[in-house]
C-alpha positions in Angstrom: 33.5 -14.7 -29.4 37.0 -13.4 -28.5 40.1 -13.2 -30.6 41.4 -16.7 -30.2 38.0 -18.4 -30.9 38.3 -17.6 -34.6 39.6 -20.2 -37.1 41.7 -17.8 -39.0 43.4 -16.5 -35.8 44.2 -20.1 -34.7 45.6 -21.1 -38.1 47.9 -18.1 -38.1 48.7 -17.8 -34.4 52.1 -19.5 -34.5 53.1 -17.5 -37.5 52.5 -14.0 -36.1 53.7 -14.9 -32.6 57.0 -15.9 -34.1 57.4 -12.3 -35.4 56.0 -10.7 -32.3 58.4 -12.4 -30.0 61.4 -11.6 -32.2 60.6 -7.9 -32.7 58.9 -6.7 -29.5 60.2 -5.7 -26.1 59.0 -8.9 -24.3 60.6 -11.7 -26.4 59.5 -14.5 -24.1 63.1 -15.8 -24.1 63.4 -19.2 -22.4 59.7 -19.4 -21.7 59.4 -23.0 -22.8 62.5 -24.0 -20.8 61.0 -22.3 -17.8 57.9 -24.4 -17.9 59.9 -27.5 -18.5 61.8 -26.8 -15.3 58.6 -26.3 -13.4 57.2 -29.6 -14.8 60.3 -31.5 -13.7 60.1 -29.9 -10.2 56.3 -30.1 -9.6 54.7 -32.3 -12.3 55.5 -35.8 -11.1 51.8 -36.4 -10.5 50.8 -35.2 -14.0 50.6 -31.7 -15.6 47.7 -29.9 -17.3 48.3 -27.0 -19.7 45.2 -24.8 -19.3 44.6 -22.3 -22.1 47.1 -24.3 -24.1 46.5 -22.5 -27.3 48.2 -24.1 -30.3 50.5 -26.1 -27.9 53.7 -24.0 -27.5 54.2 -25.3 -24.0 52.1 -28.5 -24.2 54.0 -30.0 -27.1 57.4 -28.8 -25.8 56.8 -30.7 -22.5 55.3 -33.8 -24.1 58.2 -34.1 -26.5 60.5 -34.1 -23.6 58.8 -36.9 -21.7 56.4 -34.9 -19.4 53.0 -36.5 -18.8 50.7 -33.6 -19.8 47.2 -32.9 -20.9 46.0 -29.8 -22.7 42.8 -27.8 -22.7 41.6 -24.5 -24.1 38.4 -22.6 -24.3 38.9 -22.2 -28.1 38.0 -25.3 -30.1 39.9 -24.0 -33.0 43.1 -23.7 -31.0 42.7 -27.2 -29.8 42.3 -28.4 -33.3 45.6 -26.8 -34.3 47.4 -28.2 -31.3 46.0 -31.7 -31.9 47.1 -31.6 -35.6 50.6 -30.6 -34.5 50.7 -33.3 -31.9 49.7 -35.9 -34.5 52.3 -34.7 -36.9 54.9 -35.1 -34.1 53.8 -38.6 -33.4 52.4 -37.6 -29.9 49.2 -39.1 -28.5 47.8 -36.5 -26.2 44.6 -35.6 -24.4 43.8 -32.2 -25.9 40.2 -31.0 -25.5 38.2 -27.7 -25.5 36.8 -26.6 -22.1 36.2 -23.6 -19.9 38.8 -23.3 -17.2 36.0 -22.4 -14.7 34.4 -25.8 -15.3 36.9 -28.3 -16.8 37.6 -31.7 -15.5 39.4 -34.5 -17.2 38.5 -37.1 -14.6 42.0 -37.2 -13.1 44.1 -35.0 -10.7 47.3 -33.2 -11.5 50.3 -32.0 -9.4 50.9 -29.1 -11.7 48.6 -26.7 -13.6 50.0 -24.3 -16.1 48.3 -21.2 -17.5 51.1 -19.7 -19.7 51.4 -16.3 -21.1 48.2 -14.2 -20.9 45.6 -17.1 -20.5 44.5 -16.0 -17.0 44.0 -12.4 -18.2 41.3 -13.5 -20.6 39.0 -14.0 -17.5 37.2 -10.7 -17.7 35.8 -10.5 -14.1 36.8 -11.3 -10.6 33.8 -13.7 -10.4 35.2 -15.7 -13.3 38.7 -15.6 -11.8 37.4 -17.0 -8.5 35.4 -19.7 -10.3 38.5 -20.7 -12.3 40.8 -20.8 -9.3 38.4 -22.8 -7.3 37.9 -25.3 -10.1 41.6 -25.6 -10.8 42.2 -26.2 -7.1 39.8 -29.2 -7.3 41.7 -30.6 -10.2 45.0 -30.5 -8.3 46.4 -33.2 -6.0 47.1 -32.2 -2.4 50.0 -29.7 -2.4 49.6 -29.2 -6.1 51.0 -26.2 -7.9 49.3 -23.6 -10.2 51.2 -21.1 -12.2 49.8 -18.2 -14.2 50.9 -14.8 -15.5 49.8 -11.2 -15.0 51.7 -8.0 -15.7 52.2 -4.8 -13.8 49.8 -2.3 -15.4 51.5 0.9 -16.6 49.5 4.1 -15.7 51.0 5.9 -18.7 49.7 3.2 -21.1 46.4 3.0 -19.3 46.0 6.8 -19.7 46.7 6.5 -23.4 44.3 3.6 -23.9 41.6 5.4 -22.0 41.5 8.0 -24.8 41.3 5.3 -27.6 38.3 3.9 -29.4 38.0 0.4 -30.7 38.9 1.9 -34.1 42.1 3.7 -33.0 44.3 1.3 -34.9 48.1 1.3 -34.7 50.2 -1.1 -36.8 51.6 -3.9 -34.6 53.5 -6.1 -37.1 53.4 -7.9 -40.4 54.0 -11.5 -41.3 53.4 -14.2 -43.9 50.0 -15.9 -43.3 48.9 -19.4 -43.8 47.9 -18.6 -47.4 51.5 -17.5 -48.1 50.4 -13.8 -48.3 51.8 -10.8 -46.5 49.5 -9.7 -43.7 49.5 -6.7 -41.5 48.1 -6.7 -37.9 46.7 -3.5 -36.4 45.6 -3.2 -32.8 43.1 -0.8 -31.3 43.2 -1.3 -27.5 41.1 0.7 -25.0 41.1 0.7 -21.2 38.2 0.9 -18.8 39.4 2.0 -15.4 36.3 0.7 -13.6 36.2 -2.8 -14.9 40.0 -2.9 -15.5 39.2 -4.2 -19.0 41.6 -3.9 -21.9 39.3 -4.2 -24.9 39.1 -3.4 -28.6 39.9 -5.0 -31.9 42.7 -6.6 -33.9 42.5 -5.9 -37.6 44.2 -8.3 -40.1 44.8 -6.8 -43.6 45.9 -9.3 -46.2 47.8 -8.4 -49.5 48.5 -10.2 -52.7 51.9 -10.3 -54.4 51.0 -7.0 -56.2 50.5 -5.2 -52.9 46.7 -5.0 -53.3 44.4 -5.5 -50.3 42.5 -8.8 -50.8 41.0 -9.2 -47.4 40.4 -7.6 -44.1 39.2 -9.2 -40.9 38.4 -7.6 -37.5 38.5 -9.7 -34.4 37.5 -8.5 -30.9 39.8 -8.7 -27.8 38.8 -8.6 -24.1 41.3 -9.0 -21.2 41.3 -7.9 -17.6 44.3 -6.3 -15.8 44.7 -7.7 -12.3 46.8 -5.9 -9.7 49.3 -7.8 -7.6 47.3 -7.1 -4.4 44.2 -8.7 -6.0 46.1 -11.9 -6.8 47.2 -12.3 -3.2 43.6 -11.9 -2.1 42.3 -14.2 -4.8 44.8 -16.9 -3.8 43.8 -16.7 -0.2 40.1 -16.7 -1.0 40.4 -19.7 -3.3 42.5 -22.0 -1.2 46.0 -21.2 -2.4 49.1 -19.6 -1.0 51.6 -17.6 -3.1 55.0 -19.3 -2.8 57.0 -17.5 -5.5 56.7 -14.7 -8.0 59.1 -15.0 -10.9 59.8 -11.9 -13.0 60.4 -13.2 -16.4 61.7 -16.6 -17.6 65.3 -16.4 -16.6 64.9 -17.3 -12.9 64.7 -13.8 -11.3 62.1 -13.7 -8.6 60.8 -11.4 -5.9 61.6 -11.7 -2.2 58.2 -12.3 -0.7 59.5 -11.2 2.7 60.4 -7.8 1.2 57.6 -6.2 -0.8 59.9 -3.5 -2.0 61.9 -6.1 -4.0 59.1 -5.9 -6.6 60.2 -2.4 -7.4 63.3 -3.7 -9.1 61.2 -5.2 -11.9 58.6 -4.3 -14.4 56.4 -6.2 -16.8 55.7 -10.0 -16.5 54.7 -11.6 -13.1 54.7 -15.4 -13.1 52.8 -16.5 -10.1 53.5 -19.8 -8.3 50.6 -20.8 -6.1 50.4 -23.9 -3.9 47.1 -25.6 -3.0 46.4 -25.3 0.7 44.9 -28.1 2.6 44.0 -26.2 5.8 41.3 -23.7 4.7 40.5 -22.5 8.2 
């Protein structure tokens, strides 16, 4: 099991992300609006939110009239998203499934893997399987978007010295029980597998400041370099049509590879299903 498969993580996910995205460097400003714009542009034949989590993008789109389904590997995340949809009066198709195998029985013109969903595929073999399967779920000319980020050698070097118990405090928030909870991360890096791995530790306190609970949840992600994504796209029947750098409309000039040097951090890939695979 990975971090997001756990019931306690799913129940608290929205709560700690709200703190994370208001206090950390990458605040994900306008990310929901970004995907709404994509859905309006490319989603006329239906949209699927893959690795939908608790529904941050899925519910935002549905509430604004976008025809959208949602799927996630984590059954617990799907349960939270479904409960939120019901509370909002939305009737949606939300179901647990592996992105390397999922099929809802229909095709889509847009597939979204928001935030770090694609990075939770820990091998190139699984990335290929996912991309090929998603291609089969898309209509001709359909669009897939997913995120990676530029690896930082300085951070990788630091993480290579870590152990899964090298905890650093990330944030604190109020959990679903109404108690203060601190989150600690211990993240390592394996230069051979390109894995970011380690643990998240959740420490819960009562109103007297006493520790009343501690949970450790594993994390495994894979860093994928931009050159790999171009090769993966070609291998799996896609072409790269845009690379956005953040959620405010900035994008690279694909005819000028040096344009990427102006940016750091988040890459939002826009891939188009190719019909001529020769």
